[in-house]
C-alpha positions in Angstrom: 0.0 0.0 0.0 2.8 2.4 0.9 4.7 1.6 -2.3 1.5 2.1 -4.3 0.9 5.5 -2.7 4.5 6.6 -3.5 4.1 5.4 -7.1 0.8 7.3 -7.4 2.4 10.4 -5.9 5.3 10.2 -8.4 2.8 9.7 -11.3 0.9 12.8 -10.2 4.1 14.7 -10.0 5.0 13.6 -13.6 1.6 14.6 -14.8 2.0 18.1 -13.2 5.4 18.5 -14.9 4.0 17.4 -18.3 1.1 19.8 -17.9 3.4 22.6 -16.9 5.6 22.0 -19.9 2.6 22.0 -22.3 1.1 25.2 -20.8 4.4 27.0 -20.6 5.2 26.1 -24.2 1.8 27.3 -25.4 1.4 30.5 -23.3 4.9 31.4 -22.0 6.0 31.2 -18.4 4.9 34.7 -17.4 1.4 34.2 -18.8 0.8 30.9 -17.1 -0.8 30.5 -13.6 -0.8 27.5 -11.3 -4.6 27.3 -11.8 -4.1 26.9 -15.5 -1.5 24.2 -15.0 -3.9 22.4 -12.6 -6.6 22.5 -15.2 -4.3 21.1 -17.8 -3.3 18.3 -15.5 -6.9 17.6 -14.4 -6.0 18.4 -10.8 -6.8 20.9 -8.1 -4.4 23.7 -7.1 -4.1 21.9 -3.8 -2.6 18.9 -5.6 -0.1 21.2 -7.2 0.9 22.8 -3.9 1.3 19.3 -2.4 4.3 18.8 -4.8 5.5 22.3 -5.5 5.6 25.4 -3.3 5.1 27.9 -6.1 5.4 28.3 -9.9 9.1 29.0 -9.7 9.8 25.7 -8.0 7.6 23.9 -10.5 9.4 25.6 -13.4 12.8 24.6 -12.0 11.7 21.0 -11.6 10.4 20.9 -15.2 13.7 22.4 -16.4 15.8 19.9 -14.3 13.8 17.0 -15.6 15.2 17.7 -19.0 18.5 19.6 -18.6 20.0 17.0 -16.1 19.6 14.2 -18.7 20.9 16.7 -21.3 24.0 17.3 -19.3 24.4 13.6 -18.7 24.1 12.9 -22.5 26.5 15.8 -23.5 29.3 13.3 -23.9 32.4 15.3 -23.3 34.4 12.1 -23.5 34.0 12.3 -27.3 36.4 15.3 -27.1 39.1 13.2 -25.5 38.7 10.0 -27.5 42.3 9.0 -28.2 41.2 6.6 -30.9 39.9 9.6 -33.0 41.9 12.5 -34.5 41.2 15.8 -32.7 39.1 17.6 -35.2 36.8 14.6 -35.7 36.3 14.5 -31.9 34.8 18.0 -32.2 32.7 17.0 -35.1 31.4 13.9 -33.3 30.6 16.0 -30.2 28.6 18.5 -32.3 26.7 15.7 -34.1 25.7 14.0 -30.9 24.4 17.3 -29.5 22.4 18.0 -32.6 20.9 14.5 -32.5 19.5 15.1 -29.0 16.8 17.5 -30.3 15.7 15.0 -32.9 15.5 12.2 -30.4 13.7 13.8 -27.5 10.6 16.0 -28.1 10.2 16.8 -24.4 13.8 18.1 -24.3 13.1 20.2 -27.4 9.9 21.7 -25.9 11.7 22.6 -22.7 14.6 24.2 -24.5 12.2 26.2 -26.5 10.6 27.5 -23.3 14.1 28.3 -21.8 15.2 30.1 -24.9 12.1 32.0 -26.0 9.2 31.7 -23.6 10.5 32.9 -20.1 12.2 35.8 -18.5 15.3 35.3 -16.4 14.6 37.9 -13.7 14.4 37.8 -9.9 15.5 34.4 -8.5 15.8 33.0 -12.0 18.8 35.3 -12.6 20.9 32.7 -10.9 20.1 30.3 -13.7 21.8 32.7 -16.2 24.9 32.7 -14.0 24.9 28.9 -14.0 24.5 28.9 -17.8 27.5 31.1 -18.2 29.6 28.7 -16.0 28.5 25.8 -18.2 29.5 27.7 -21.3 32.9 28.4 -19.9 33.3 24.7 -19.1 32.4 23.8 -22.7 34.9 26.3 -24.1 37.6 24.9 -21.9 37.0 21.4 -23.1 36.8 22.4 -26.7 40.0 24.5 -26.3 41.8 21.4 -25.0 40.8 19.4 -28.0 41.8 22.2 -30.4 45.2 22.4 -28.7 45.5 18.7 -29.5 44.6 19.4 -33.1 47.2 22.1 -33.2 49.9 19.8 -31.9 48.9 17.2 -34.5 49.2 19.8 -37.3 45.4 19.7 -38.0 44.5 23.3 -36.9 44.7 26.0 -39.5 47.7 28.3 -39.2 47.0 31.5 -37.3 43.8 30.2 -35.6 44.3 30.0 -31.8 42.7 27.1 -30.0 40.9 29.5 -27.6 39.3 31.5 -30.5 38.4 28.2 -32.3 36.7 26.9 -29.1 34.7 30.1 -28.6 33.7 30.1 -32.3 32.5 26.5 -32.0 30.4 27.4 -28.9 28.8 30.3 -30.8 28.2 28.0 -33.8 26.5 25.4 -31.5 24.4 27.9 -29.7 23.2 29.5 -33.0 22.4 26.1 -34.5 20.4 25.1 -31.4 18.3 28.3 -31.4 17.6 28.3 -35.1 16.6 24.6 -35.0 14.2 25.5 -32.1 12.7 28.2 -34.3 11.9 25.4 -36.8 14.0 27.0 -39.6 13.2 24.4 -42.4 16.7 24.1 -43.7 18.0 23.2 -40.3 15.8 20.3 -39.5 17.1 17.4 -41.7 20.0 15.5 -40.2 21.8 15.4 -43.5 21.8 19.2 -43.8 22.9 19.6 -40.1 25.7 17.2 -40.5 26.8 19.0 -43.7 26.9 22.3 -41.7 28.9 20.7 -38.9 31.3 19.3 -41.5 31.8 22.7 -43.1 32.4 24.2 -39.6 35.1 21.7 -38.9 36.7 22.0 -42.3 36.9 25.8 -41.9 39.5 25.3 -39.1 41.4 22.5 -40.8 45.0 23.1 -41.8 45.9 23.1 -45.5 46.8 19.6 -46.6 45.1 18.0 -43.6 43.2 14.9 -44.8 39.4 14.9 -44.2 38.7 11.7 -42.3 35.0 11.2 -41.5 33.4 8.2 -39.8 
């Protein structure tokens, strides 16, 4: 009986999170009330408050439900794969990130909310600081890989690993946002992989062979 009660409570919590994601996605975070989320979930406001103290706590739980798996699946080990030449490590890293949006609709909806349908003000300003830290971590890991490419003679002359890393982060961020906007030419995997390939080739040293898996 206790186990069933816990399972029912967890199922209710998941239903609330799904309803919040749907409502936030349709109306935006600022225009959504707990009452509207309760209606979408087929529950009372009291049921919402049993699981979440307020809308901000619910929003953060919805975000964490997706961004934690996203962080787990952002396979940085691809950037240090000794069996692959450095520039191809970067390409593989970018490809696996792009594939995440195609494989997980819930993740895509949540990222749309985070990018276009909420305001990072008040307590949520801390989330922006955390995002900046994560960006710096990504740049550092990319820079390390580009340094390996430079030592291997793969990196274009005159291009510093730090600048290459920052440029790749900007490329990745722009690709993400444009895909979330449903730009038609950025939805097919073939086209995305071609863009990623062109990005990698733009930093390749003259005479470096293109080796693609």
